[in-house]
C-alpha positions, 0 to 999 in steps of 0.5 A: 500500500502506498504510502500516504500522509494527513497533515493538520494545520492546527496552529492558529490561534482563531482571533474570531472564537474568543476564550479556548483552543477552538482546535481543540472544542468539545463537538462530539457526544464524549468530548470529540473534537472535529480533528476527530472525525476528520481523522477517522473519515481518511484513515478509513480512505487509506490514508496510513500516517497523521502528522499533527501541526501545532504550536509548542503552548498546546503541545500538553493539551493536544497530546491529553485532548487526541494525541493518545488517542490518534497514536493508538491507531495511527503512526503520527507526528508532531510539528511545531509552527514558531514565529522565530522558525525562519531561514537563516539570514531573517529575523523575526519583526520586531513587534510581530505577534500573527502566525507567518500563515498556511505556507509556513506551517506546512513548510514547518513540517517538511522533515516528517514529509517523504510521502504525497500528503493532505493538508486540512484544517483542523477545524473544519468538518470536510466530509468523507467524499473529498478524503477519498477522492484526494487519495485517490488522486495522490497514489496515482501516476502523474505526468511527468510534463515539467510541471507540479501535478497536485489536487485540490477538493473543490465545495460548493460555496453555498455549503460552506457559510456560517450563520453566526458571521463572515468567512474567507473562503478561496474562491476557484476559476476553473477550465477544462476540471482543473484549476486556473485561478484562487482569488481568496475573499473575505468577508462573506455573508449569508445572504437572501439570495445566498451569499455575498462579500463585503467590499473594503468600501462598505459595500456588498457582491453579490456571489454564485453559491454554486461556484468551487472554493478552497477549504485548504484541503490540498493534495500535495507532494513532497517536490511541493516542499521545495518550492514552498521553502523557495516561496517562503523566502521570497516571501520574505526579502518582498515585505514590508518591515511594516507589514506585520500581519502579512501571511504566507498562504498556500492558495495565494503561492498555488494561484501564482504557480498557476500563472507562471504555469509552473502547476496544475491543480486538478479539482474534487469536486464534492457535494459535501455540507463542511461545517466548523468553528469560527466562532464560539457560537458555531459550536451549538449547531456543529454539535448538532450536526455531530450528533444527527450524523451519528443517530444516521449511522455516518459514525460510530458514537465511540470512534477509538473505544478501540484506543 
């Protein structure tokens, strides 16, 4: 069996969530967190290694709540996303407190990845279909044409909105089933007509709820890590000293690779409904959603009872 890894970005601060660590917020009947369901789906789809990207300050709590359970059912690696983890010759700007972004998070896992891997957010529930499609793509042989061949799970925008506030989504441009570009779109709200984004001037732009969006679920390869590493150095080189919140983001890097013709990204559409804990108010709805999935037999009541 070809080895594939699930990389979980769990180091984010979650400024909109409020008190507590949103990645560790209990939502299942026995206190399960969203990651536990994600890992369950990934292992079921054929992934056989889990890589947690966390912050050093949550390590002990992370091990207690989820780490020990998963170590009993899968190979597990831990890496830490750290503001001071920078290429030689660079230093963290004075006053910088915000993490460097999803690109930097994944880069921190380079030393433990030698196999194809999927990347997900810790606090997003993606459904079962996406894991199967991404895994099946990763174990296929890809065309050798000088381009990087990777994939992305594409979700319908209308299936990814929160009832409790704005979200950010990478809205995709697709040609012949392949990604041609990603537009990171902020302040997307549910609206009477479906969805709309609030622009910087305060006006609103209507969005098509059937358009596919990136939820940061990518199927990547070890070769991508080399590009990611070089891209981070370029990001730092071009960053102004006063840009204390600018982030190195996966969708933006991949968009630049597409525009330069260096990558081919296959979009794997899933019709599953996303849900996640962006705001404290989301917890009750997410818990109810998992309760319904358990009642319908999608998940057992005790996910890792054997652990």
